[in-house]
Steps between C-alpha positions, in 0.01 A plus 500: 500500500790401722490678839775744574728341766535832688134597517312179431288688247420336173455833317777756492364795697749779469436827683537824312807571712720298734419762763164327559672172578726684746208667671303177517795322659568789744845553349654844451384648171811541287386428150279797414517872483160537333240741625365408846798276579683572824802619298288742297343644815838525677675664205212736420472640851876534546515682165235744626701540821816567301315769305378661823854493642640657186235772517583565869865537409417753227259681733776534763721673239219739400424575866869585550452764231213652696215354294191392698443133417279410799207355299727298275706376791182399685372304201835326452514400869146370486573303185808346657304407811208360298709270286690367804162447672372291205819294489476437874138391456599238245841379622485539880299375790214725597563759771435341836607755759807701596665204671404198287562687172868536595537123453360487145718568195420828323619634165791725408382856539676696226582860605740599223550431129699187430841601355697173521466171310353220716531669838429299814211615720379392841134422541362636826198372685135568423516751787791681332317502166182639651688768696673616182172504309338702780785751506475566124117502521486755780760726339331474166158587650642826637635606160251372239277757333232513233601841365721371217270239355247575227404130500551383858388141450840409346696622803530451873270797566393586853199272512686208339774545754255483786329197343841326493562604859165357608586173329847485651374563852222242445775239433693631801183488711531859619121559499504865606722592205284292264198706600698830484621438143179345376306798632730730307423311178127454558427845646356626169166456336617663177426246225790621282751438778347166596522380137878552514545263793 
């Protein structure tokens, strides 16, 4: 076998996808949209955020007609916060503190449905991203309810919302709030409830 002039390898070793060569060489991954690729993660979470924003827009119209949509609004806000939180965890620097995190690039925090083709957005800082997540999280916690769910495990029910809050505040290093929200989740000994967590 004649060695490949680029790699020096005598045998042609071809990865399943060019993405792996890009990752190995610390180049931006541009060649793959397969599951677990950065593009797949990015697109998947922003699709979920778009769904939450569309739901929030519909909820606002129903509320204007006098319909109580508190639980649904709470779940949509929590979903929007959760997906931004996961994106920030993958694509941003970790939260440092309220000063240092203002110097790290965050992600675009989508607050409304996208209605234009290829709009331009401004990415804020990690601080801006975390503040927006916290705002949605706190508002959602006030509204979320278990009363509408016959199968709560598929929704942001009250305990799931507090579990997310505990995780968020753990990343933000707000220890008192971690304990507060974790206590809310773990304050039961009911085996049925614990099996849903």
